[in-house]
N, C-alpha and C positions, 0 to 999 in steps of 0.2 A: 588435173585430169578432167576432161569433159565427160559428162554422163553420156553413155552410148544411147543413141535414139532408140526408142522402144520398137519402132517398125523394123529397124535393122536387126535387133535382137530376135524378133519373131521370125524373120526370113531365114535365119540360120538354124532354125529348129528342124529336127529330123522329120521325115514323112510320117504321116499317121497310118498306123496299122491296127486294125481292130482285132481284139482277142476275145472270143466268146467266153462268158463266165457262167451264165445260167439261162435256161429257158423255162419260163413259167409252166406249171403243170397244165394249164388250160391253153397254152400257146397264145396268150394275149400279148405278152411283152417279152422282149429279149434283153437281158442285162449283160453288158460287156464293158471291157476296158477300152478306152479310146487310144491310149498309147502303150506300147509294149514295156516301156521303162518308167511308167508313171501311173499312180492311182488317180490322177486328177485330170479331168472329171470322170466319174462313173457315168455310163450312158445307159439309159433305159429307152428302148425303141418300141413303139407300137407295131405289132405285126399284122394288124387288120384295120381296115377303114372303119370309122365310126366308134372307135374307142375314145370315150371322153376322159380327158386327163383328170378333171375334177373328181369324177366318180372313182377312177382308179386310185387316185391319191387318198381319197376318203376311206377306201377299203384296205389300204396298204400303208397306213401311217407308221405303224410300228416298224415295218421293214424299211421304209424310207428313212426314218430317224436313225436306225442302226447303221445303215449305209452312209448316211450323211456324216455321222460322227467318225466313221472310218476314213472316208474319202475326202470330206470337206466340201464337195460340190457334186451335184447330179445334173446331168444334161438329159432332158426329156425330148425325144425326137419323134416326129411323124404322128403326133397326137392332133396336129392341126389346130392349135389354139390361135385363132385369127382375129380376135377383137379384144378391146379393153375389158368388156364384160366377161368374156370367156376367161381371160387372164385373172380377173378378180375372183371368179368362182374357184379357180385353182388355189389361189392364195388362201382364201377362206376355208377351203376344204382341208388344207394342211394346218393352218394356224388360227383360224377364226378371224378376229379383228386385225386390222392393219394399222400401221403407225403413220401419223402425219409427218411431213418433212419440216422439222423445226430446227432451229440453230443451224441454218443453212450455210454451206460453204461453196456451193457451185450452182450455176443456173440450171433450173429444170422447169419444164412446162407441165402444168397440171392437166391431165387428160380427163380424169373423172375423180370422184372422191377417193383420196389416198392412193391414186394411181398416177404416176408421173412419167415423163420421158426420162431416158438416161441423160447424163450431163450434156447440156447444149453448148459444148465448146465447138469452135470452128473445126471443120472436117480435116484440115491440114495439121492439126495439133494432136499430139499424143497425150495421154493421161497416165501419170506414173502409178504403179501399184499402191494400193492403200486399202484399209479396212474402214468401212462406212462408219462415220461418227465416232471414231476412236478418240476424238478430242472431247466428246460429250460425257457427262456423268451417266446419262442413260443412253444406251445404244441398241440397235436391233441385233438380235441373235441370228435372224434369218433374213436373207435378201432374195428377191425373185427378179428375174429378167425375162422378157418375152419378146421374141423377134417377130415383128409384123412385116418389115421390109428389110432384107439384108442389103448391105452396100454392094455396089458393083465390084469394088475392089477394096480390100482391107476392112477396117472397122471391126477387127477382132476384139474379143474381151479376154485377154490373157489372165490366167489365174496362177496363184502361187501359194503353197502350203506354208503357213506362218510357223508351224512347228519346225519345219525344215530350215526356214530362214533363221530362226533362233539358233538352231544347231550349227549353222554355218558360221555364225559370228564368233569372234574371239571372246574368251571369257573376260578379258579386260574390258571390252566394250559393254557386254551385257551386264557385268557387275556395276559398271559406272552408271548405266541407265537405270538399273534397279535401285541403286542408292539415290541418285539425283532426280529420277523421273525426267519428264520433258515438258517444256513450256511452249505454248502457242501464243503468239502476239498478233493481234489483228488491228488494223486501222481502217476506219470507215469514213467516207465523206470526201475523198480526194478524186473521185471520178474513176477509180479502178476497183474492180471487184463489186460484190453485191453491197448495196446500202444497208445500214443497220436496220432500217425499217423492214426490209425484206428478210434479213437473216433472223430477226426476232419476231417477225409477223406482227409488228405493232409500231405505231408512230408516237406512242406515249412514253416519254423518258422514264416516268415512274414505274411503268410496267416492265420496261427493260431492266431497270435497276433491281426490281424485286426478283425477276427471273434470275438474274446474274447472282444475286445473293443466295438463292435457293440451290444453285447448281455449282457453286464454287468458282465463279468467274469474277475477277477484279475488273471493274470498269471505270473509265476516266473520260469525262466529257471534254472535248477540245473546242477550239473556236470554230465558227461557221457551222455549228451543229454537227461537228465531227465526234467520233468516239474511238477510244482505244481500249481493247480488252486484253487481259492476260489470264490464262488458265493453265494449271499444272496438272498433268495426268500421268498415270503409270505407263511406262513404255513396254513392260512385260506383264502379262496377266495369265492366270490359270483359267483354262476353259471352265465355265460354271457347271458343266455336267461331268466332264472327264477328269478335270484337274491337271490336264497337260499344260506345260508352259508354252506360251505363244508370244511371238513378236507382234504387238498390237499397238500401233501408234501412227501418227502422221508426221513424225519428226523429219523424215527424209522428204516426204511428199511436199510439205510446206516450206522447206528450206529454200532460200532464194537461189542457191547454187544448183538445185535440181531443175530449175526452169530451163527451157531451151534458150540457147545463147542470145538470140535476138531479143526475146522478151526480158531476160535477166538484165541485159545491158541497158535496155530502155528504162527499166524500173530503177536501177541503180543510178542512172543519170538524172532521174526525176526526183528521187526521194533519198533522204538520209536513211540509214539502216533501220533506226528506231521507228521510222514513219512508213516503212514498206506495208503494202496491203496485208501481207501475211509473211511471217517468218518464224522459225523455231529455234529453240535454245535448250540447253540442259535446264532442268527444273529450277535451279538456283539463279537462272538468268545468264549464266556464262555461255560463251559461244561453243558450238560443236566444231571440233577440229576438222579441217578438210579431209585428212586421211581417214577419219572415222566415217564421214559422209560417203567417201569413195567406197569403203568396205560395205557400208549399208546398201548403197545402190547396187553394187555387184551381187550381193546376196539375194536381193529381190530378183534381179535379172537372170541369175543362174537358175532360179527355181521356176521360171515362167513356163506354163503349159498352155497351149492355145487350141482352139477348135474353130471350125467354120460355122457361122450362123446359117440356119435354114429357116425359111418362113414357117411360122407356127411352132417353133421350138421354144422351150422354156428351160431356164437354168435356175436351180435352187442352190444357194450358198449358205454354209455356216460362216457367218461374218467374222467369227473369232478365229476359226481355223484356216480361212482362205481370204487372201487379198485379191483384188481385181483391178484391172487397168483397161486402157483402150488404145488401139493403134489408129493412126490416120486412115482416112478412107476417101473414096470418090463415089459419086452417085447418091441417089436418095437412100436414106437409112432411117429406120424407125424401130427403136428398142424401148419397150415399156419397162417400168421399174416400180417395185413395191418393197416395203419393209414391214417386218412383223416380229413379234415376241420381244418386247422391250426388256432389257436387262439393265439394272442399276448396279453401279460399282459397289454400292453398299449391300448388295444382295449376296455376295460371295467373297 
């Protein structure tokens, strides 16, 4: 069964109908649902010009935190955040410091300190739903996106509730992943994907080896300065604040069968399975059955909820509660990205 293209799935979604929820006492913002049948995302609209999102966030953090834990994502509209500096002020108002993009898995351009572009994949490619850095021992609890330039067509950032994804899956599948966990295998140095020097932000082998030991990654140096890594992580975790069970992994995202057919066939023609740039397995190294991968992909796609980007809008995600994706697009598109609130798997 071929995975259904992400852009086709989004086109089948029902029309957006906004449902008012709350009007602030001072009439500064309006809080509403974006979809009549989904809590994702909650929308907070500025009702007047000149409302600075960073100031509003700083004065309403407790409210934002409560809504984020309930909905998983908040879309801030009409606050007119139109620069990297303005975006950075919003992130700092909510979280303080930001995280560097380490242990990288996708190409991003750095815009300013700890502010990056969203993934720099070709515009005709979709990006399957995933939770940022679910393969890492330490991952961000909060993600921020800011739209400076919306695409002329497409370029959506579909979201999915990982609590609902977990509930959709059969007990047999979730029990198996809870018991076995999942394994990510990466191979560097064959001309596909990011080089290990970029991923680990160092060209010193000893520094890479030390980092891998610290975070539970097995590394193996190959000929021609190549590198293979293996890391085993939990596929299901409890939210560190609410204790809710969530489907939190890249097992489907990194599996070769999830790639679009042309890319998948090209890689399989070039590499043995063990030498693929990325691939995923059960935590004991055994293959994940095609029927299981089909069910996993279907669960993600059935939960997708999307919205249209507007220039100046900002999205805040709880990275454990909400996965994110990207549809193909045309025309210039610039979305900024930042991560905050590092959470270690040893912390909860």
